[in-house]
C-alpha positions as a printed NumPy array, in Angstrom:
array([[131.868,  42.934,  82.721],
       [135.277,  43.567,  81.704],
       [136.445,  40.291,  81.189],
       [139.398,  38.309,  78.855],
       [136.036,  36.023,  78.229],
       [133.808,  38.762,  76.872],
       [136.606,  40.497,  74.682],
       [136.583,  36.651,  72.889],
       [133.014,  36.399,  72.423],
       [133.074,  40.097,  71.147],
       [135.563,  39.166,  68.347],
       [134.337,  35.879,  67.536],
       [130.873,  37.551,  66.846],
       [132.592,  40.113,  64.258],
       [135.155,  38.014,  63.   ],
       [133.183,  34.71 ,  62.53 ],
       [129.572,  35.693,  62.551],
       [129.028,  39.461,  61.063],
       [131.815,  40.168,  59.035],
       [131.28 ,  36.581,  57.031],
       [127.212,  37.253,  57.171],
       [127.978,  40.904,  55.815],
       [129.966,  39.38 ,  53.219],
       [127.396,  36.682,  52.208],
       [124.721,  39.672,  52.025],
       [126.744,  41.734,  49.764],
       [127.115,  38.9  ,  47.09 ],
       [123.602,  37.894,  47.424],
       [122.959,  41.516,  46.518],
       [125.294,  41.908,  43.707],
       [123.038,  38.989,  42.79 ],
       [119.684,  40.584,  42.633],
       [120.429,  43.59 ,  41.172],
       [122.135,  41.585,  38.012],
       [118.977,  38.975,  38.002],
       [116.435,  42.303,  38.298],
       [117.676,  44.014,  35.195],
       [117.761,  41.021,  33.599],
       [113.96 ,  40.62 ,  34.409],
       [113.539,  44.116,  33.799],
       [115.047,  44.172,  30.229],
       [113.289,  41.105,  29.102],
       [110.534,  41.375,  26.543],
       [108.202,  38.878,  28.524],
       [104.418,  40.049,  27.415],
       [100.858,  39.704,  28.857],
       [102.443,  39.202,  32.706],
       [100.183,  37.425,  35.777],
       [100.668,  37.319,  39.008],
       [100.849,  33.833,  38.581],
       [103.532,  33.999,  35.581],
       [106.357,  31.316,  35.812],
       [108.985,  33.46 ,  33.065],
       [112.027,  31.851,  33.548],
       [113.833,  35.611,  34.605],
       [111.218,  36.423,  36.503],
       [111.761,  32.981,  38.271],
       [115.601,  33.879,  38.532],
       [114.949,  37.141,  40.018],
       [112.453,  35.881,  42.754],
       [114.931,  33.376,  43.833],
       [117.773,  36.091,  43.845],
       [115.486,  37.715,  46.122],
       [114.612,  34.905,  48.014],
       [118.173,  34.309,  48.732],
       [118.979,  38.206,  49.606],
       [116.242,  37.579,  51.942],
       [117.775,  34.483,  53.436],
       [121.164,  36.577,  54.348],
       [119.911,  39.493,  55.588],
       [117.808,  38.009,  58.307],
       [120.482,  35.94 ,  59.3  ],
       [122.95 ,  39.054,  59.215],
       [119.994,  41.159,  61.202],
       [118.842,  38.417,  63.64 ],
       [120.588,  40.523,  66.255],
       [121.388,  44.333,  65.352],
       [124.363,  45.748,  66.511],
       [127.339,  47.776,  64.909],
       [126.61 ,  48.902,  61.217],
       [123.229,  47.461,  61.539],
       [122.086,  50.266,  64.113],
       [124.614,  52.571,  63.622],
       [123.166,  53.066,  59.739],
       [119.791,  52.039,  60.36 ],
       [119.949,  49.412,  57.708],
       [116.323,  47.734,  59.142],
       [114.548,  50.808,  58.31 ],
       [116.162,  51.38 ,  54.734],
       [115.714,  47.444,  53.722],
       [112.941,  46.127,  56.005],
       [110.56 ,  48.342,  57.313],
       [106.924,  46.143,  57.659],
       [104.129,  46.964,  56.807],
       [104.828,  47.758,  53.547],
       [102.086,  50.209,  52.556],
       [101.296,  49.407,  48.312],
       [ 99.289,  53.243,  48.299],
       [102.66 ,  54.843,  49.508],
       [104.36 ,  52.663,  46.591],
       [102.397,  53.353,  44.077],
       [102.66 ,  56.866,  45.157],
       [106.385,  56.816,  44.382],
       [106.679,  54.849,  41.509],
       [104.029,  57.481,  39.969],
       [106.676,  60.419,  41.188],
       [109.711,  59.833,  39.697],
       [112.586,  62.314,  40.395],
       [113.791,  62.686,  36.679],
       [112.393,  59.302,  33.837],
       [113.6  ,  56.086,  35.31 ],
       [114.946,  57.972,  38.306],
       [114.113,  58.437,  42.248],
       [116.006,  59.825,  44.821],
       [115.907,  57.258,  47.282],
       [117.253,  59.535,  50.627],
       [113.439,  60.715,  49.959],
       [111.696,  57.918,  49.449],
       [110.131,  56.498,  52.75 ],
       [110.669,  53.17 ,  54.538],
       [107.282,  52.031,  53.531],
       [108.046,  52.042,  50.071],
       [111.455,  51.067,  49.785],
       [113.892,  47.634,  50.569],
       [112.554,  43.9  ,  50.71 ],
       [108.803,  43.692,  51.376],
       [108.617,  46.79 ,  48.175],
       [110.84 ,  44.374,  46.204],
       [108.28 ,  41.707,  47.648],
       [105.527,  43.041,  46.702],
       [106.59 ,  43.668,  42.917],
       [107.957,  40.248,  42.6  ],
       [105.005,  38.157,  43.382],
       [102.053,  40.16 ,  44.473],
       [101.677,  42.68 ,  41.581],
       [104.509,  41.731,  39.491],
       [106.346,  44.85 ,  37.647],
       [106.343,  44.193,  33.75 ],
       [109.146,  44.505,  32.122],
       [110.596,  47.496,  30.355],
       [107.892,  49.631,  32.577],
       [108.46 ,  52.71 ,  34.807],
       [107.536,  49.956,  37.863],
       [110.194,  47.983,  36.679],
       [112.57 ,  50.711,  36.993],
       [111.885,  51.249,  40.114],
       [112.166,  47.82 ,  41.039],
       [115.797,  47.876,  39.661],
       [116.786,  51.327,  41.44 ],
       [115.282,  49.186,  45.043],
       [118.001,  46.311,  43.871],
       [120.45 ,  48.743,  43.627],
       [119.609,  50.39 ,  47.023],
       [119.967,  47.329,  48.696],
       [123.275,  46.166,  46.713],
       [125.07 ,  49.338,  47.808],
       [123.831,  49.213,  51.396],
       [124.807,  46.015,  51.913],
       [127.992,  46.661,  50.292],
       [128.491,  48.867,  52.638],
       [127.872,  46.844,  55.487],
       [130.326,  44.464,  54.146],
       [133.214,  47.035,  54.458],
       [132.032,  48.25 ,  57.518],
       [131.604,  44.828,  59.32 ],
       [134.915,  43.838,  58.185],
       [136.815,  47.521,  59.462],
       [134.956,  45.986,  62.795],
       [136.213,  42.53 ,  62.977],
       [139.894,  43.556,  62.247],
       [139.916,  46.25 ,  65.287],
       [141.181,  46.017,  68.232],
       [139.418,  46.827,  71.265],
       [140.062,  47.528,  75.007],
       [138.588,  45.554,  77.499],
       [136.183,  48.407,  78.361],
       [134.931,  48.682,  74.769],
       [134.647,  45.012,  74.427],
       [132.082,  45.075,  77.517],
       [130.046,  48.099,  75.882],
       [129.85 ,  46.148,  73.265],
       [128.532,  43.059,  74.758],
       [126.127,  45.114,  77.266],
       [124.527,  46.325,  73.827],
       [124.649,  43.316,  71.871],
       [122.77 ,  41.85 ,  74.581],
       [120.392,  44.235,  74.742],
       [119.979,  43.583,  70.906],
       [119.908,  39.997,  71.439],
       [116.671,  39.784,  73.598],
       [115.643,  42.673,  71.023],
       [115.496,  40.006,  68.427],
       [114.111,  37.403,  69.972],
       [111.279,  39.908,  71.069],
       [110.778,  40.513,  67.336],
       [110.739,  36.725,  66.44 ],
       [107.818,  36.48 ,  69.204],
       [106.139,  39.026,  68.484],
       [106.085,  40.247,  64.628],
       [106.782,  37.175,  63.341],
       [104.797,  35.162,  65.35 ],
       [102.388,  36.29 ,  67.622],
       [100.87 ,  39.253,  65.664],
       [ 99.792,  37.069,  62.668],
       [ 98.306,  34.562,  64.639],
       [ 96.851,  36.613,  66.788],
       [ 95.313,  39.953,  64.644],
       [ 97.11 ,  40.332,  61.186],
       [ 96.248,  37.035,  59.757],
       [ 98.691,  34.872,  58.086],
       [ 98.524,  36.693,  55.075],
       [100.151,  40.003,  56.342],
       [103.202,  37.547,  58.464],
       [106.703,  38.324,  56.999],
       [107.115,  36.95 ,  54.026],
       [103.677,  36.128,  53.231],
       [103.803,  37.425,  49.25 ],
       [106.609,  35.147,  48.194],
       [105.714,  32.335,  50.101],
       [108.263,  32.553,  52.461],
       [107.19 ,  32.554,  56.069],
       [108.298,  29.419,  57.041],
       [111.885,  29.936,  55.595],
       [111.875,  33.446,  57.043],
       [111.295,  31.754,  60.669],
       [113.211,  29.013,  60.368],
       [116.46 ,  31.03 ,  59.298],
       [115.874,  33.571,  62.037],
       [115.58 ,  31.228,  64.34 ],
       [118.502,  29.537,  63.277],
       [120.47 ,  32.745,  63.566],
       [119.521,  33.435,  66.889],
       [120.073,  29.448,  68.083],
       [123.533,  29.305,  66.787],
       [124.459,  32.596,  68.541],
       [122.829,  31.918,  71.805],
       [123.546,  28.254,  72.148],
       [125.963,  26.587,  68.986],
       [124.79 ,  23.343,  67.825],
       [124.746,  22.911,  64.207],
       [125.499,  25.663,  61.623],
       [127.901,  27.678,  64.473],
       [130.967,  28.319,  62.876],
       [134.494,  27.355,  64.635],
       [135.73 ,  30.681,  66.795],
       [132.001,  32.062,  67.739],
       [131.204,  31.662,  71.361],
       [127.59 ,  31.418,  72.222],
       [126.122,  32.933,  75.032],
       [125.935,  29.177,  76.771],
       [129.585,  28.559,  76.536],
       [130.08 ,  32.156,  77.976],
       [128.287,  31.821,  80.841],
       [129.932,  28.691,  81.63 ],
       [133.324,  30.   ,  81.186],
       [132.059,  33.113,  83.499],
       [131.325,  30.393,  86.383],
       [127.293,  30.495,  85.765],
       [126.858,  27.   ,  84.878],
       [123.448,  26.848,  85.96 ],
       [122.042,  29.488,  83.937],
       [124.251,  28.272,  81.253],
       [122.087,  25.461,  81.576],
       [118.753,  26.748,  81.888],
       [119.174,  29.109,  78.83 ],
       [120.831,  25.62 ,  76.683],
       [117.119,  23.724,  78.175],
       [115.286,  26.86 ,  76.865],
       [116.936,  27.341,  73.658],
       [116.227,  23.22 ,  73.236],
       [112.292,  23.63 ,  73.673],
       [112.231,  26.269,  71.295],
       [114.256,  24.753,  68.598],
       [111.371,  21.736,  68.933],
       [108.33 ,  24.201,  68.902],
       [109.583,  26.072,  65.664],
       [111.011,  23.123,  64.028],
       [107.527,  22.494,  61.663],
       [105.914,  25.633,  62.237],
       [104.337,  27.556,  59.148],
       [101.559,  29.477,  58.726],
       [ 99.711,  26.656,  58.266],
       [100.32 ,  25.241,  62.085],
       [ 97.416,  26.029,  64.078],
       [ 97.562,  29.545,  65.751],
       [ 97.695,  28.283,  69.718],
       [100.82 ,  26.196,  68.639],
       [102.4  ,  29.054,  66.931],
       [101.052,  30.909,  69.898],
       [102.56 ,  28.29 ,  72.356],
       [106.384,  28.297,  69.837],
       [106.36 ,  32.425,  70.304],
       [106.043,  31.777,  74.539],
       [108.972,  29.497,  74.189],
       [110.583,  31.728,  72.189],
       [110.301,  34.427,  75.109],
       [111.499,  31.807,  77.579],
       [114.721,  31.624,  75.787],
       [114.839,  34.959,  77.251],
       [114.047,  35.099,  80.737],
       [117.356,  33.468,  82.189],
       [119.81 ,  36.328,  80.916],
       [116.519,  39.07 ,  81.223],
       [115.907,  37.931,  85.061],
       [119.193,  36.677,  86.46 ],
       [122.259,  37.134,  84.151],
       [121.895,  40.854,  83.862],
       [121.764,  41.601,  87.504],
       [124.898,  38.762,  88.037],
       [126.989,  40.205,  85.7  ],
       [125.685,  44.143,  85.898],
       [124.523,  44.09 ,  82.516],
       [121.961,  47.298,  81.9  ],
       [119.031,  46.559,  79.917],
       [117.136,  49.004,  78.28 ],
       [113.505,  48.76 ,  76.762],
       [113.112,  47.703,  72.745],
       [110.611,  48.764,  70.589],
       [110.593,  44.999,  69.706],
       [109.696,  44.068,  72.643],
       [105.643,  44.219,  71.794],
       [104.826,  45.351,  75.281]])
């Protein structure tokens, strides 16, 4: 796999995709802390799940923006995201309300929690979502203090990811190092598509019910689907939203002389794009399952043809859903 075009693809991904996405996530993490702390310091009383207090709405919007930037950054998890186990720290699903209640009731000191001892089921974006929408944390309470701690934990992880990706983007790699990175990237690209197919679409449609779909508590399931697919589509086939200097997989395959494979991948990505354009939790399950099938088809050219032709070593992923 060592090839100048492989090195160019890796450099383009790190410099034009991952480093900017991590920088955006870090900025959104800062905003989330500011808005969450402002909410928890407010004097609002008689809070209800349907409350539309301006400070609460600002905190909710900051969460939505952080969720969006995280979704785009983590669509294909490689490098620091894998090394730091960021997905487990920030986005373990499903969140467990009982575990969250237990953590809040047992601080390490008044208003403080040792986050290195808090389980994944009671932290990250899903726990914050629950405390902003499902069971809103009232200002000046231990629950809201924990909400602020969660926001700071996300901010700190985002800042570390920003630094780590900036360092990777500026590093020089040998051809063999770039080839190894690319091999991992293809596996993680397959896992990212598998996650969208299985966790985002199939499981809610087949068994969980849409009330258990990712981001259902905030009413942002459709947005999360769109953002995850937009990120996957850009790195796969380019198009709208692709930054200058990024080499999508279709362009890479053409440069390596695999034109037929590139055409097949572009076609499958286009069909998935059409199937997902208007997908919402209200979409009939049969259509959502068809969209999931279209997402799965996007993986076939790489997994069944290109991996053999280019000697890519494929690995099983927990996100395969099999």
